[in-house]
Phi, psi and omega in degrees: 000122177259136178223148178220131180300136164305147181277327186245357177213170188285154175117181181220150167278135182243143175226118180264151176280181186294320183299307189293331181291310177303316182306310176297330173284320184289339184272350174281122179256008180248129177315305187295322179287329182288318181301313182298313173311309180290329174291323178282315184269352172249340179237345169087022180282144178280161183317305189296321187291315182304324182284342187259340184301123182258157179299323188288357177276348177285128196224125175268123166279106190295324189292334185235357179063031183255138180269133171237152174254120177284129169254102199276328179226076175279194178311131182074010182055045170274130173275148176198166177233133184236151179297131187252099184299144182313319183297313183286327173296311175308314176293324183287314177291329172290320170304310180309309182288325182290331180257000180051049179275166180268148178305330181275002177285153176290135175295327178268111184271013175230175175295148169296339170302311179291323184290323178291316177305306181301318179298319182295326177302309183302316177299321182289317169314303182293332179298315178288319188288318187257005182051051194225102179287357176292335173297335173298345176257359190285131174226169181302332180288337178292339176290324176294321177300306176309317184300319174300312189284330176298311177301320183289325182281353170262009170086011172298142183298134173309320184287332181283318178307311177306317179293321180294313183273357174066053173248120178270338186245124185293334180287311172305316181294314172305298185302320190247346182240337186263132166265140191297317187214137171301154173300325181299312184295321180291327180289324173300309179301318182297332168296344178273356191248108182285345183260005181263000000 
């Protein structure tokens, strides 16, 4: 877990590593909250975009056989498409089929306030179980930050990450979403130092 203090408010920007991101998902026992976390941390959706996502927004690009999620009215009403991992696509389509929903129904079938409350409960439980105070600062929006950093750690071009995440301004992207070095990178650098 990497944390950076906010400049103008209390709290921290949190970026989870891959293991922690999966741990959070495993600990969530409500369908809507788990799906909301996956849309934020595996697709880079903002909270409002999570609440607005509909089943019909799931899209298979036939030319490449890749799943994408269409975000029709993101921040500033901007349209974008963001990659949708197979596991998240399967979860969404399973929910669609088992709940007998209509294509224009919201994927998240409860209010975002309920999702945030349930997510807060999970983070409080993780803080105790994992003895990690950083979980008390974790929010759904940190899922978006985690997603961006995970893509960069895997070698995706920063410009592509900005396009998928709908960031127009490099400075905002750099200052508010990027953490300097992943835990893996830091560990590899430490191996070079004999006295640590």
